[in-house]
C-alpha positions in Angstrom: 36.3 16.1 34.1 32.9 17.5 33.5 29.7 15.5 33.5 29.2 16.0 29.8 32.5 14.2 29.0 31.7 11.2 31.1 28.4 10.3 29.5 28.6 7.3 27.3 27.7 7.7 23.7 25.3 5.3 22.0 26.7 2.9 19.5 26.3 3.7 15.8 23.3 2.3 14.0 23.9 -0.8 11.8 24.1 0.1 8.1 20.8 -1.6 7.3 19.0 0.6 9.8 20.8 3.8 8.8 20.2 3.5 5.1 17.1 5.5 4.2 16.9 4.2 0.6 14.6 1.2 1.4 12.2 3.4 3.4 12.0 6.1 0.7 11.5 3.6 -2.2 9.0 1.5 -0.1 7.0 4.6 0.8 7.0 5.8 -2.8 5.8 2.4 -4.0 3.0 2.4 -1.4 1.8 5.8 -2.7 1.7 4.5 -6.2 -0.1 1.3 -5.0 -2.6 3.5 -3.2 -3.1 5.4 -6.5 -3.8 2.2 -8.4 -6.3 1.1 -5.7 -8.1 4.4 -5.8 -8.1 4.3 -9.6 -9.7 0.9 -9.6 -12.1 1.1 -6.7 -13.3 4.8 -6.5 -12.2 6.8 -9.5 -14.8 9.5 -8.8 -12.9 10.6 -5.6 -10.7 13.1 -7.3 -9.1 14.4 -4.1 -7.9 11.0 -3.0 -6.8 10.2 -6.6 -4.7 13.4 -6.8 -3.3 13.0 -3.3 -2.0 9.5 -3.9 -0.5 10.5 -7.3 1.1 13.6 -5.8 2.6 11.4 -2.9 4.2 9.1 -5.4 5.6 11.8 -7.6 7.0 13.7 -4.6 8.6 10.5 -3.4 10.4 10.2 -6.7 11.5 13.9 -6.5 12.6 13.4 -2.9 14.7 10.4 -3.8 16.2 12.3 -6.6 17.3 15.1 -4.3 18.6 12.6 -1.8 20.6 10.7 -4.5 22.0 14.0 -5.9 23.2 15.1 -2.4 24.7 11.7 -1.7 26.7 11.8 -5.0 27.9 15.3 -4.2 29.0 14.3 -0.7 30.9 11.3 -2.1 32.8 13.4 -4.7 33.6 16.0 -1.9 31.6 18.9 -3.0 31.7 21.8 -0.4 28.0 22.5 -0.7 26.9 18.9 -0.1 25.3 17.7 3.1 27.7 16.2 5.6 27.6 12.6 6.9 26.2 11.0 3.7 29.3 9.3 2.6 28.7 6.2 4.6 25.0 5.8 3.7 
């Protein structure tokens, strides 16, 4: 038996830690909260204003892609990412 076969494998993560949805939605919400804070406090800082707005919009787009891939994996599409059925 080789050394590679005898190494113990780590246990799988609990579902609440493996699910990326709360992190993605929470991060997106924080970007929009930052946008509102910049809008109220320092509207003249256009770089910060556009950065926070772009972060929130990209979070929405990213979640949409993630959701689309997860649906494709659940219906068994050959082009979908693997391992998303359980998440």
